[in-house]
Backbone as CSV, one residue per row, in Angstrom:
resi,resn,N_x,N_y,N_z,CA_x,CA_y,CA_z,C_x,C_y,C_z
1,MET,9.175,-2.261,-34.413,9.133,-2.975,-35.659,7.843,-2.686,-36.365
2,ILE,7.699,-1.505,-36.833,6.493,-1.132,-37.546,6.530,-1.765,-38.927
3,PRO,5.516,-2.524,-39.317,5.502,-3.070,-40.674,5.579,-1.943,-41.693
4,THR,6.490,-2.070,-42.646,6.738,-0.963,-43.565,6.747,-1.427,-45.000
5,THR,6.592,-0.482,-45.888,6.789,-0.710,-47.307,7.910,0.206,-47.750
6,GLY,9.011,-0.378,-48.233,10.147,0.430,-48.619,10.698,1.165,-47.412
7,ASP,10.884,2.477,-47.573,11.458,3.291,-46.509,10.383,4.116,-45.805
8,THR,9.157,3.609,-45.766,8.053,4.362,-45.171,8.349,4.762,-43.736
9,ALA,8.872,3.826,-42.939,9.136,4.114,-41.535,10.191,5.198,-41.384
10,ALA,11.285,5.078,-42.144,12.347,6.071,-42.049,11.855,7.449,-42.482
11,THR,11.062,7.488,-43.554,10.520,8.768,-44.017,9.652,9.412,-42.945
12,TRP,8.789,8.611,-42.321,7.914,9.148,-41.273,8.736,9.653,-40.084
13,LEU,9.718,8.870,-39.649,10.522,9.250,-38.490,11.316,10.523,-38.749
14,HIS,11.837,10.653,-39.971,12.705,11.793,-40.267,11.952,13.044,-40.677
15,THR,10.844,12.904,-41.426,10.238,14.089,-42.023,8.763,14.293,-41.701
16,GLU,8.025,13.221,-41.403,6.580,13.359,-41.264,6.094,13.434,-39.822
17,ARG,6.847,12.872,-38.899,6.377,12.781,-37.514,6.084,14.153,-36.922
18,PHE,6.950,15.132,-37.185,6.760,16.478,-36.638,6.444,17.495,-37.726
19,ALA,5.995,17.031,-38.883,5.747,17.937,-40.008,4.740,19.022,-39.628
20,GLY,5.095,20.270,-39.938,4.195,21.390,-39.706,4.193,21.949,-38.303
21,THR,4.909,21.310,-37.370,4.908,21.808,-35.999,5.888,22.959,-35.852
22,SER,5.599,23.833,-34.906,6.491,24.960,-34.630,7.698,24.467,-33.835
23,ALA,8.707,25.337,-33.728,9.898,24.983,-32.948,9.527,24.698,-31.499
24,THR,8.605,25.478,-30.958,8.177,25.269,-29.573,7.453,23.943,-29.412
25,GLU,6.552,23.635,-30.353,5.817,22.367,-30.294,6.759,21.178,-30.435
26,ARG,7.735,21.319,-31.313,8.685,20.215,-31.494,9.543,20.035,-30.241
27,ARG,9.952,21.140,-29.647,10.752,21.059,-28.423,9.961,20.375,-27.310
28,THR,8.682,20.707,-27.196,7.828,20.071,-26.180,7.691,18.574,-26.448
29,ALA,7.494,18.208,-27.714,7.371,16.795,-28.070,8.661,16.037,-27.777
30,GLU,9.791,16.653,-28.083,11.068,15.988,-27.825,11.318,15.836,-26.334
31,GLN,10.926,16.826,-25.539,11.066,16.704,-24.086,10.215,15.550,-23.562
32,ARG,9.018,15.403,-24.118,8.148,14.297,-23.715,8.793,12.960,-24.074
33,LEU,9.353,12.867,-25.275,10.012,11.638,-25.695,11.214,11.310,-24.815
34,HIS,11.950,12.315,-24.430,13.117,12.086,-23.569,12.686,11.592,-22.189
35,HIS,11.574,12.114,-21.676,11.055,11.630,-20.395,10.657,10.160,-20.508
36,ILE,9.954,9.813,-21.583,9.562,8.419,-21.799,10.798,7.541,-21.921
37,ARG,11.769,7.980,-22.712,13.026,7.235,-22.877,13.677,6.930,-21.527
38,ASP,13.783,7.943,-20.691,14.452,7.764,-19.400,13.679,6.812,-18.498
39,CYS,12.342,6.883,-18.541,11.527,5.968,-17.733,11.712,4.519,-18.184
40,VAL,11.755,4.298,-19.506,11.947,2.945,-20.021,13.318,2.406,-19.619
41,LEU,14.354,3.204,-19.777,15.702,2.736,-19.453,15.880,2.558,-17.952
42,ASP,15.266,3.425,-17.155,15.308,3.237,-15.703,14.650,1.906,-15.328
43,GLY,13.533,1.587,-15.985,12.836,0.341,-15.704,13.671,-0.883,-16.046
44,ALA,14.578,-0.747,-17.016,15.434,-1.860,-17.420,16.618,-2.054,-16.471
45,ARG,16.859,-1.095,-15.597,17.937,-1.172,-14.597,19.279,-1.521,-15.258
46,ILE,19.607,-0.764,-16.288,20.834,-0.996,-17.054,22.056,-0.588,-16.241
47,ILE,23.080,-1.425,-16.289,24.344,-1.118,-15.628,25.482,-1.257,-16.636
48,PRO,26.651,-0.682,-16.338,27.786,-0.818,-17.251,28.111,-2.285,-17.528
49,THR,28.523,-2.539,-18.762,28.875,-3.844,-19.348,27.659,-4.644,-19.808
50,ASP,26.433,-4.172,-19.560,25.241,-4.895,-20.005,25.168,-5.005,-21.519
51,HIS,24.458,-6.032,-21.980,24.022,-6.131,-23.372,22.537,-5.810,-23.394
52,VAL,22.163,-4.722,-24.078,20.783,-4.267,-24.167,20.294,-4.443,-25.594
53,VAL,19.092,-4.971,-25.742,18.457,-5.097,-27.063,17.302,-4.108,-27.135
54,ASP,17.347,-3.238,-28.135,16.296,-2.244,-28.363,15.433,-2.734,-29.515
55,LEU,14.214,-3.182,-29.204,13.299,-3.695,-30.220,12.544,-2.544,-30.874
56,GLY,12.605,-2.474,-32.199,11.966,-1.366,-32.911,12.711,-0.077,-32.648
57,ALA,14.019,-0.119,-32.835,14.879,0.998,-32.433,14.626,2.263,-33.230
58,GLY,14.132,2.130,-34.459,13.899,3.328,-35.269,15.181,4.100,-35.478
59,THR,15.142,5.399,-35.185,16.320,6.253,-35.356,17.146,6.367,-34.081
60,GLY,16.820,5.542,-33.064,17.754,5.394,-31.951,17.476,6.153,-30.673
61,LEU,16.231,6.533,-30.417,15.947,7.270,-29.182,16.429,6.497,-27.948
62,LEU,16.012,5.233,-27.808,16.451,4.423,-26.672,17.892,3.958,-26.847
63,THR,18.240,3.596,-28.066,19.566,3.035,-28.335,20.681,3.966,-27.890
64,LEU,20.595,5.225,-28.283,21.682,6.159,-28.002,21.873,6.367,-26.504
65,ALA,20.776,6.498,-25.780,20.888,6.673,-24.332,21.359,5.389,-23.657
66,ALA,20.926,4.227,-24.177,21.376,2.955,-23.612,22.873,2.770,-23.820
67,LEU,23.407,3.210,-24.953,24.844,3.106,-25.204,25.650,3.858,-24.146
68,THR,25.129,4.978,-23.712,25.799,5.731,-22.655,25.757,4.964,-21.344
69,ARG,24.623,4.343,-21.051,24.464,3.652,-19.771,25.296,2.375,-19.691
70,VAL,25.446,1.645,-20.800,26.225,0.403,-20.735,27.723,0.663,-20.692
71,GLY,28.146,1.874,-21.074,29.554,2.219,-21.009,30.384,1.526,-22.070
72,PRO,31.684,1.817,-22.104,32.540,1.349,-23.192,32.696,-0.163,-23.269
73,HIS,32.363,-0.888,-22.203,32.519,-2.342,-22.216,31.180,-3.078,-22.397
74,GLY,30.117,-2.329,-22.615,28.823,-2.932,-22.894,28.465,-2.752,-24.349
75,TYR,27.308,-3.301,-24.746,26.892,-3.068,-26.123,25.374,-3.124,-26.249
76,VAL,24.891,-2.503,-27.308,23.468,-2.399,-27.585,23.198,-2.953,-28.978
77,THR,22.222,-3.842,-29.060,21.760,-4.341,-30.354,20.470,-3.619,-30.706
78,ALA,20.511,-2.823,-31.755,19.335,-2.079,-32.222,18.672,-2.886,-33.333
79,VAL,17.411,-3.270,-33.129,16.688,-4.115,-34.082,15.522,-3.329,-34.671
80,ASP,15.392,-3.374,-35.987,14.249,-2.738,-36.639,14.097,-3.351,-38.027
81,GLN,12.913,-3.220,-38.601,12.705,-3.683,-39.974,13.134,-2.642,-41.001
82,SER,13.417,-1.421,-40.565,13.827,-0.366,-41.488,15.340,-0.172,-41.431
83,GLY,16.026,-0.643,-42.477,17.460,-0.427,-42.556,17.841,1.041,-42.613
84,PRO,17.138,1.861,-43.431,17.475,3.285,-43.469,17.363,3.969,-42.109
85,ALA,16.354,3.599,-41.312,16.235,4.187,-39.975,17.435,3.810,-39.121
86,LEU,17.812,2.540,-39.139,18.957,2.095,-38.333,20.250,2.770,-38.783
87,ARG,20.406,2.955,-40.075,21.650,3.560,-40.576,21.782,5.026,-40.183
88,SER,20.699,5.628,-39.762,20.767,7.040,-39.351,21.220,7.201,-37.903
89,ILE,21.337,6.108,-37.146,21.757,6.198,-35.746,23.237,6.551,-35.698
90,ARG,23.568,7.618,-34.991,24.945,8.106,-34.906,25.379,8.159,-33.432
91,PRO,26.053,7.107,-32.947,26.468,7.098,-31.536,27.526,8.154,-31.245
92,SER,27.527,8.644,-30.012,28.571,9.554,-29.553,29.770,8.740,-29.068
93,PRO,30.976,9.308,-29.121,32.156,8.582,-28.640,32.046,8.287,-27.138
94,GLY,32.670,7.209,-26.719,32.768,6.917,-25.299,31.726,5.974,-24.758
95,GLY,30.739,5.624,-25.574,29.697,4.723,-25.106,30.004,3.290,-25.480
96,GLY,28.964,2.456,-25.425,29.132,1.053,-25.740,29.212,0.803,-27.237
97,THR,29.354,-0.454,-27.577,29.413,-0.886,-28.969,27.994,-1.047,-29.517
98,LEU,27.761,-0.527,-30.715,26.445,-0.603,-31.351,26.449,-1.670,-32.427
99,ARG,25.417,-2.510,-32.397,25.176,-3.482,-33.459,23.775,-3.244,-33.983
100,CYS,23.628,-3.023,-35.280,22.316,-2.797,-35.891,21.893,-4.049,-36.663
101,VAL,20.653,-4.476,-36.441,20.144,-5.702,-37.055,18.785,-5.420,-37.690
102,VAL,18.662,-5.682,-38.976,17.377,-5.583,-39.660,16.683,-6.927,-39.507
103,ALA,15.584,-6.947,-38.756,14.928,-8.216,-38.466,13.512,-7.978,-37.976
104,ASP,12.734,-9.050,-37.978,11.391,-9.088,-37.420,11.506,-9.317,-35.919
105,ALA,10.740,-8.580,-35.140,10.819,-8.706,-33.685,10.428,-10.087,-33.196
106,ALA,9.636,-10.811,-33.959,9.206,-12.156,-33.556,10.160,-13.241,-34.047
107,LYS,11.241,-12.843,-34.751,12.233,-13.801,-35.248,13.616,-13.168,-35.134
108,LEU,14.095,-13.045,-33.920,15.333,-12.314,-33.674,16.557,-13.188,-33.927
109,PRO,17.518,-12.713,-34.716,18.756,-13.456,-34.945,19.752,-13.206,-33.815
110,ILE,19.313,-13.492,-32.604,20.113,-13.262,-31.397,20.107,-14.563,-30.595
111,PRO,21.275,-15.028,-30.136,21.322,-16.303,-29.412,20.532,-16.266,-28.101
112,ASP,20.154,-17.448,-27.635,19.440,-17.597,-26.368,20.257,-17.021,-25.214
113,ALA,19.546,-16.422,-24.260,20.118,-16.026,-22.966,21.414,-15.231,-23.101
114,THR,21.398,-14.206,-23.971,22.596,-13.386,-24.169,22.383,-11.910,-23.844
115,ALA,21.171,-11.508,-23.542,20.879,-10.098,-23.261,20.560,-9.908,-21.781
116,HIS,20.989,-8.782,-21.257,20.645,-8.423,-19.881,19.334,-7.649,-19.812
117,ALA,18.998,-6.949,-20.890,17.772,-6.153,-20.893,17.237,-6.039,-22.312
118,VAL,15.918,-6.042,-22.431,15.217,-5.758,-23.685,14.322,-4.561,-23.439
119,VAL,14.449,-3.539,-24.283,13.658,-2.324,-24.131,12.909,-2.044,-25.419
120,THR,11.771,-1.401,-25.303,10.992,-1.051,-26.485,10.031,0.075,-26.160
121,ARG,9.777,0.926,-27.152,8.904,2.088,-26.948,8.003,2.269,-28.157
122,SER,6.687,2.232,-27.918,5.701,2.478,-28.978,5.932,1.577,-30.178
123,VAL,6.154,0.307,-29.923,6.419,-0.670,-30.970,5.428,-1.825,-30.904
124,LEU,5.175,-2.345,-29.721,4.320,-3.525,-29.579,2.911,-3.284,-30.105
125,ILE,2.451,-2.037,-30.047,1.102,-1.723,-30.532,0.944,-1.997,-32.027
126,TYR,2.054,-2.047,-32.761,1.982,-2.241,-34.210,2.060,-3.709,-34.627
127,LEU,2.363,-4.597,-33.706,2.741,-5.949,-34.083,1.559,-6.906,-34.094
128,GLU,1.435,-7.648,-35.183,0.384,-8.666,-35.252,0.738,-9.872,-34.381
129,ASP,2.023,-10.225,-34.322,2.443,-11.374,-33.519,3.028,-10.873,-32.202
130,LEU,2.179,-10.319,-31.373,2.636,-9.797,-30.082,3.147,-10.929,-29.193
131,ALA,2.424,-12.032,-29.148,2.837,-13.157,-28.308,4.209,-13.678,-28.720
132,GLY,4.425,-13.805,-30.044,5.710,-14.291,-30.529,6.847,-13.353,-30.166
133,THR,6.603,-12.046,-30.224,7.629,-11.066,-29.879,7.989,-11.155,-28.401
134,ILE,7.000,-11.290,-27.539,7.274,-11.403,-26.105,8.040,-12.697,-25.815
135,ARG,7.691,-13.783,-26.506,8.440,-15.042,-26.329,9.892,-14.884,-26.769
136,GLU,10.113,-14.154,-27.850,11.474,-13.911,-28.302,12.264,-13.089,-27.284
137,ALA,11.623,-12.092,-26.691,12.296,-11.308,-25.652,12.696,-12.207,-24.486
138,ALA,11.801,-13.104,-24.095,12.113,-14.033,-23.007,13.256,-14.969,-23.392
139,ARG,13.269,-15.404,-24.645,14.303,-16.349,-25.097,15.694,-15.745,-25.049
140,ILE,15.829,-14.497,-25.492,17.172,-13.915,-25.595,17.670,-13.349,-24.276
141,LEU,16.786,-13.212,-23.286,17.209,-12.659,-22.002,17.879,-13.718,-21.138
142,LYS,18.900,-13.295,-20.420,19.501,-14.144,-19.410,18.505,-14.329,-18.260
143,PRO,18.615,-15.391,-17.468,17.769,-15.510,-16.273,17.922,-14.279,-15.381
144,GLY,16.803,-13.698,-14.996,16.835,-12.464,-14.221,16.953,-11.208,-15.059
145,GLY,17.017,-11.368,-16.403,17.077,-10.203,-17.282,15.783,-9.418,-17.264
146,ARG,15.843,-8.171,-17.701,14.716,-7.256,-17.560,14.113,-6.872,-18.906
147,LEU,12.791,-6.845,-18.930,12.022,-6.317,-20.057,11.381,-5.019,-19.603
148,SER,11.555,-3.943,-20.385,10.965,-2.647,-20.031,10.291,-2.066,-21.263
149,VAL,9.003,-1.739,-21.110,8.136,-1.397,-22.249,7.369,-0.104,-21.957
150,PHE,7.233,0.727,-22.988,6.283,1.850,-22.975,5.361,1.688,-24.163
151,GLU,4.048,1.820,-23.926,3.089,1.782,-25.027,1.930,2.739,-24.748
152,PRO,1.492,3.485,-25.773,0.261,4.272,-25.639,-0.957,3.384,-25.855
153,LEU,-2.033,3.709,-25.169,-3.289,2.967,-25.323,-4.188,3.777,-26.251
154,ASN,-3.947,3.618,-27.547,-4.603,4.482,-28.534,-6.109,4.272,-28.613
155,ASN,-6.585,3.092,-28.212,-8.035,2.876,-28.249,-8.765,3.651,-27.167
156,ARG,-8.016,4.274,-26.253,-8.623,5.113,-25.224,-8.241,6.591,-25.399
157,ARG,-7.614,6.902,-26.529,-7.243,8.293,-26.814,-8.496,9.100,-27.161
158,HIS,-8.585,10.330,-26.667,-9.760,11.143,-26.973,-9.397,12.627,-26.937
159,HIS,-10.266,13.442,-27.522,-10.061,14.893,-27.515,-11.313,15.564,-26.963
160,ASP,-11.171,16.845,-26.621,-12.298,17.575,-26.033,-12.852,18.646,-26.974
161,ALA,-12.605,18.483,-28.277,-13.124,19.467,-29.235,-14.643,19.374,-29.334
162,GLU,-15.301,20.518,-29.311,-16.752,20.579,-29.500,-17.016,20.850,-30.978
163,LEU,-17.253,19.784,-31.727,-17.393,19.888,-33.182,-18.855,20.133,-33.533
164,THR,-19.233,21.373,-33.472,-20.622,21.757,-33.738,-21.039,21.378,-35.163
165,GLY,-22.193,20.731,-35.264,-22.724,20.358,-36.565,-22.270,18.999,-37.060
166,ILE,-21.372,18.358,-36.329,-20.915,17.005,-36.690,-21.650,16.020,-35.778
167,THR,-22.363,15.093,-36.356,-23.204,14.201,-35.568,-22.393,13.065,-34.959
168,ALA,-22.988,12.421,-33.954,-22.346,11.272,-33.321,-22.132,10.144,-34.320
169,ALA,-23.085,9.965,-35.234,-22.956,8.917,-36.243,-21.789,9.211,-37.185
170,GLU,-21.598,10.480,-37.528,-20.482,10.853,-38.401,-19.147,10.643,-37.683
171,ILE,-19.080,11.006,-36.420,-17.865,10.769,-35.640,-17.565,9.275,-35.569
172,GLN,-18.594,8.487,-35.356,-18.419,7.033,-35.291,-17.886,6.491,-36.615
173,ALA,-18.388,7.005,-37.726,-17.920,6.562,-39.047,-16.450,6.936,-39.261
174,ILE,-16.082,8.126,-38.814,-14.683,8.573,-38.946,-13.769,7.695,-38.099
175,ASN,-14.165,7.438,-36.858,-13.340,6.611,-35.973,-13.195,5.195,-36.510
176,ALA,-14.281,4.665,-37.065,-14.226,3.319,-37.631,-13.287,3.275,-38.840
177,ALA,-13.345,4.306,-39.677,-12.464,4.353,-40.845,-11.006,4.480,-40.427
178,ALA,-10.729,5.293,-39.424,-9.355,5.468,-38.942,-8.813,4.167,-38.363
179,ALA,-9.663,3.432,-37.650,-9.241,2.183,-37.021,-8.926,1.095,-38.032
180,GLN,-9.465,1.221,-39.253,-9.257,0.212,-40.297,-8.377,0.730,-41.434
181,ALA,-7.795,1.912,-41.267,-7.091,2.555,-42.375,-5.867,1.780,-42.837
182,THR,-5.153,1.137,-41.922,-3.952,0.358,-42.239,-3.904,-0.857,-41.326
183,PRO,-3.113,-1.868,-41.677,-2.931,-2.981,-40.738,-2.419,-2.514,-39.387
184,ALA,-1.506,-1.522,-39.396,-0.984,-0.998,-38.139,-2.090,-0.348,-37.309
185,ALA,-2.981,0.378,-37.968,-4.085,1.009,-37.240,-4.968,-0.041,-36.580
186,ARG,-5.162,-1.159,-37.251,-6.008,-2.211,-36.680,-5.372,-2.822,-35.435
187,THR,-4.060,-3.075,-35.474,-3.415,-3.645,-34.289,-3.329,-2.620,-33.166
188,MET,-3.118,-1.348,-33.504,-3.086,-0.298,-32.487,-4.419,-0.212,-31.755
189,THR,-5.496,-0.284,-32.509,-6.824,-0.187,-31.907,-7.125,-1.392,-31.032
190,ALA,-6.609,-2.549,-31.426,-6.888,-3.778,-30.677,-5.966,-3.968,-29.480
191,PHE,-4.875,-3.212,-29.410,-3.888,-3.418,-28.341,-4.521,-3.198,-26.972
192,ASP,-4.226,-4.126,-26.050,-4.847,-4.087,-24.730,-3.803,-4.448,-23.674
193,ALA,-3.774,-3.718,-22.584,-2.779,-3.947,-21.536,-2.896,-5.341,-20.944
194,HIS,-4.125,-5.814,-20.752,-4.323,-7.134,-20.148,-3.796,-8.241,-21.056
195,VAL,-3.935,-8.076,-22.362,-3.397,-9.056,-23.300,-1.876,-9.077,-23.225
196,LEU,-1.258,-7.884,-23.163,0.198,-7.787,-23.037,0.685,-8.495,-21.778
197,ILE,0.024,-8.240,-20.658,0.400,-8.873,-19.393,0.268,-10.394,-19.496
198,GLY,-0.807,-10.844,-20.121,-1.009,-12.275,-20.281,0.079,-12.932,-21.102
199,HIS,0.472,-12.290,-22.203,1.540,-12.837,-23.048,2.858,-12.877,-22.281
200,ALA,3.131,-11.830,-21.491,4.372,-11.807,-20.719,4.396,-12.934,-19.688
201,ALA,3.288,-13.144,-19.013,3.213,-14.227,-18.027,3.365,-15.582,-18.707
202,ASP,2.712,-15.758,-19.863,2.799,-17.026,-20.593,4.231,-17.309,-21.059
203,ALA,4.994,-16.239,-21.328,6.374,-16.409,-21.791,7.342,-16.663,-20.641
204,GLY,6.827,-16.671,-19.409,7.668,-16.972,-18.262,8.201,-15.770,-17.521
205,PHE,7.698,-14.588,-17.837,8.133,-13.392,-17.129,7.419,-13.257,-15.791
206,GLN,8.120,-12.707,-14.823,7.481,-12.196,-13.621,7.146,-10.737,-13.900
207,VAL,5.863,-10.433,-14.031,5.436,-9.093,-14.414,5.260,-8.241,-13.161
208,HIS,5.898,-7.086,-13.156,5.797,-6.173,-12.024,4.570,-5.276,-12.200
209,PRO,4.118,-4.611,-11.147,2.942,-3.739,-11.293,3.137,-2.710,-12.405
210,ILE,2.119,-2.573,-13.229,2.178,-1.621,-14.344,2.031,-0.193,-13.828
211,THR,2.792,0.703,-14.428,2.666,2.134,-14.142,1.905,2.782,-15.300
212,THR,0.909,3.553,-14.978,0.138,4.247,-16.011,0.353,5.752,-15.904
213,ASP,0.124,6.433,-16.993,0.283,7.886,-17.039,-0.656,8.419,-18.110
214,ILE,-0.700,9.718,-18.219,-1.505,10.400,-19.229,-0.596,11.343,-20.004
215,VAL,-0.660,11.269,-21.321,0.071,12.204,-22.178,-0.947,13.126,-22.842
216,THR,-0.723,14.414,-22.745,-1.636,15.381,-23.354,-0.911,16.254,-24.367
217,THR,-1.617,16.589,-25.428,-1.144,17.569,-26.399,-2.283,18.549,-26.649
218,THR,-1.942,19.825,-26.753,-2.965,20.856,-26.869,-2.726,21.704,-28.106
219,MET,-3.810,21.972,-28.827,-3.778,22.841,-30.001,-4.470,24.156,-29.658
220,TYR,-3.845,25.266,-30.056,-4.346,26.584,-29.672,-4.835,27.421,-30.849
221,THR,-4.493,27.033,-32.068,-4.799,27.881,-33.231,-5.328,27.034,-34.387
222,PRO,-6.021,27.685,-35.344,-6.430,26.955,-36.554,-5.252,26.359,-37.313
223,ASP,-4.107,27.035,-37.312,-2.931,26.477,-37.985,-2.509,25.161,-37.339
224,ALA,-2.554,25.113,-36.013,-2.201,23.871,-35.314,-3.197,22.764,-35.648
225,VAL,-4.471,23.121,-35.767,-5.496,22.152,-36.166,-5.203,21.612,-37.558
226,ASP,-4.871,22.493,-38.498,-4.576,22.054,-39.859,-3.355,21.138,-39.890
227,THR,-2.350,21.462,-39.065,-1.178,20.588,-38.969,-1.591,19.195,-38.517
228,HIS,-2.433,19.140,-37.504,-2.915,17.861,-36.991,-3.715,17.093,-38.051
229,LEU,-4.611,17.772,-38.747,-5.481,17.107,-39.712,-4.739,16.647,-40.958
230,ASN,-3.545,17.199,-41.201,-2.804,16.886,-42.424,-1.481,16.166,-42.151
231,ARG,-1.318,15.633,-40.940,-0.098,14.905,-40.608,-0.414,13.418,-40.424
232,ARG,0.438,12.554,-40.958,0.223,11.108,-40.835,0.470,10.668,-39.392
233,PRO,-0.468,9.955,-38.773,-0.293,9.565,-37.376,0.712,8.446,-37.173
234,HIS,0.983,7.647,-38.201,2.009,6.608,-38.120,2.458,6.277,-39.543
235,PRO,3.570,5.585,-39.696,4.101,5.349,-41.046,3.096,4.687,-41.978
236,GLY,2.970,5.269,-43.161,2.101,4.703,-44.181,0.622,4.993,-44.018
237,ALA,0.253,5.682,-42.945,-1.162,5.959,-42.692,-1.633,7.152,-43.505
238,PRO,-2.922,7.205,-43.844,-3.477,8.438,-44.406,-3.535,9.503,-43.317
239,THR,-3.592,10.747,-43.722,-3.787,11.805,-42.736,-5.221,11.738,-42.216
240,PRO,-5.513,12.333,-41.065,-6.899,12.343,-40.590,-7.873,12.914,-41.623
241,LEU,-7.463,13.970,-42.336,-8.370,14.558,-43.321,-8.584,13.616,-44.506
242,GLU,-7.530,12.906,-44.916,-7.685,11.924,-45.992,-8.637,10.803,-45.568
243,THR,-8.549,10.404,-44.320,-9.452,9.376,-43.804,-10.898,9.846,-43.856
244,VAL,-11.129,11.100,-43.498,-12.483,11.662,-43.530,-13.008,11.724,-44.962
245,ILE,-12.154,12.145,-45.881,-12.568,12.224,-47.292,-12.963,10.839,-47.807
246,THR,-12.169,9.833,-47.472,-12.469,8.472,-47.912,-13.777,7.973,-47.316
247,ALA,-14.012,8.290,-46.050,-15.193,7.768,-45.354,-16.468,8.510,-45.721
248,LEU,-16.381,9.858,-45.854,-17.609,10.646,-45.967,-17.599,11.669,-47.099
249,GLY,-16.514,11.744,-47.862,-16.496,12.612,-49.030,-15.909,13.991,-48.760
250,GLU,-15.510,14.660,-49.842,-14.852,15.959,-49.721,-15.763,17.061,-49.178
251,PRO,-17.036,17.154,-49.602,-17.875,18.212,-49.020,-17.977,18.106,-47.505
252,PHE,-18.142,16.884,-47.012,-18.188,16.727,-45.556,-16.837,17.079,-44.938
253,ALA,-15.734,16.695,-45.589,-14.404,16.990,-45.039,-14.198,18.487,-44.869
254,ARG,-14.714,19.295,-45.800,-14.598,20.747,-45.663,-15.382,21.233,-44.442
255,ARG,-16.557,20.661,-44.249,-17.369,21.034,-43.082,-16.707,20.566,-41.786
256,TYR,-16.115,19.402,-41.845,-15.422,18.844,-40.680,-14.235,19.724,-40.279
257,ARG,-13.445,20.121,-41.264,-12.298,21.000,-40.989,-12.763,22.315,-40.380
258,GLN,-13.836,22.877,-40.905,-14.341,24.141,-40.375,-14.828,23.969,-38.935
259,ALA,-15.431,22.825,-38.633,-15.881,22.583,-37.261,-14.712,22.560,-36.289
260,TRP,-13.594,21.999,-36.723,-12.387,22.014,-35.885,-11.880,23.444,-35.696
261,HIS,-11.873,24.221,-36.778,-11.439,25.621,-36.671,-12.333,26.387,-35.699
262,ASP,-13.632,26.208,-35.833,-14.557,26.904,-34.935,-14.329,26.481,-33.487
263,ALA,-14.064,25.199,-33.276,-13.863,24.695,-31.917,-12.618,25.295,-31.275
264,VAL,-11.518,25.363,-32.024,-10.287,25.884,-31.432,-10.349,27.392,-31.242
265,GLU,-11.194,28.070,-32.037,-11.389,29.503,-31.829,-12.116,29.758,-30.505
266,ARG,-12.975,28.803,-30.098,-13.700,28.958,-28.826,-12.799,28.649,-27.633
267,LYS,-12.014,27.587,-27.747,-11.107,27.231,-26.643,-10.056,26.255,-27.161
268,PRO,-8.890,26.162,-26.502,-7.877,25.203,-26.928,-8.421,23.772,-26.911
269,ILE,-7.914,22.955,-27.817,-8.334,21.561,-27.931,-7.222,20.671,-27.402
270,THR,-7.569,19.769,-26.488,-6.574,18.882,-25.891,-6.865,17.426,-26.238
271,TYR,-5.836,16.733,-26.720,-5.877,15.284,-26.895,-5.284,14.639,-25.650
272,THR,-5.944,13.617,-25.145,-5.484,12.896,-23.962,-5.261,11.432,-24.337
273,THR,-4.067,10.924,-24.053,-3.732,9.541,-24.377,-3.233,8.824,-23.125
274,PRO,-3.964,7.818,-22.625,-3.426,6.991,-21.536,-2.237,6.178,-22.056
275,VAL,-1.221,6.010,-21.221,-0.040,5.235,-21.599,0.326,4.300,-20.456
276,LEU,1.127,3.299,-20.771,1.556,2.365,-19.730,3.054,2.103,-19.826
277,TYR,3.639,1.818,-18.670,5.005,1.317,-18.570,4.925,-0.072,-17.937
278,LEU,5.453,-1.069,-18.628,5.482,-2.419,-18.097,6.934,-2.844,-17.912
279,THR,7.251,-3.378,-16.745,8.551,-3.992,-16.509,8.327,-5.424,-16.059
280,ALA,9.229,-6.295,-16.462,9.102,-7.716,-16.130,10.502,-8.327,-16.057
281,THR,10.605,-9.382,-15.285,11.875,-10.073,-15.092,11.787,-11.487,-15.633
282,ALA,12.788,-11.875,-16.428,12.837,-13.244,-16.933,13.116,-14.186,-15.769
283,ARG,12.312,-15.217,-15.662,12.462,-16.142,-14.528,13.765,-16.903,-14.617
284,THR,14.347,-17.196,-13.460,15.564,-18.007,-13.422,15.204,-19.471,-13.675
285,HIS,16.102,-20.180,-14.292,15.810,-21.560,-14.664,16.584,-22.521,-13.772
């Protein structure tokens, strides 16, 4: 449930998320997403006939696979604030029944204790009312129902580029500007695993041990660097280069871009992002 203006979320999901990437880079990204999808759904322990709720369904990465798992007698409720994104979901024949709902994750129009599983991927990091969303997940789950979550820890994301001529103070200014660029950026930066666990426990979940992982992406050429610097990191966000221009001006942005080019010419640049998988069980009453 990324807060959006108009069709910003749908535009980003359909056209901006992989803008400028090569076929190979896109294939690698999609393989990574499919691995994450499978881990989230495995954590939800979905069985045929289940009712699964996908929070922040977007264009249906989790939804479509969940429809296959619940089978023809189960169903999936896909919830998102972007109607255009939900309308783009195209189920394959033979799966469960799909219901699409445009709603706020913290105010779900779903009756109490009617879902067997709630799943979500890269959504909670955007939400200002994280506690309310977790309480809603607990409310709609049947006793013993499962919550399965994947989230990146963006405040611990880092790269290994050696940006010669760019000072630590300038890097700090850029990072500060990026963290405040949008409301979503602010919540992403503030997102913390311990806070998530606390909200889940407060909502009555039995939280299972968290699984952590590392996601890496590597850039090998100046073209790949330019793609990165000119692509929006999330819906409605400025590009990294636009953020630099706003924070430090166009002359510095030109120098900054050149420093990235020089760095990738010396060696590939890798971004490393810690991620977490959280699973929890709704307590029996």
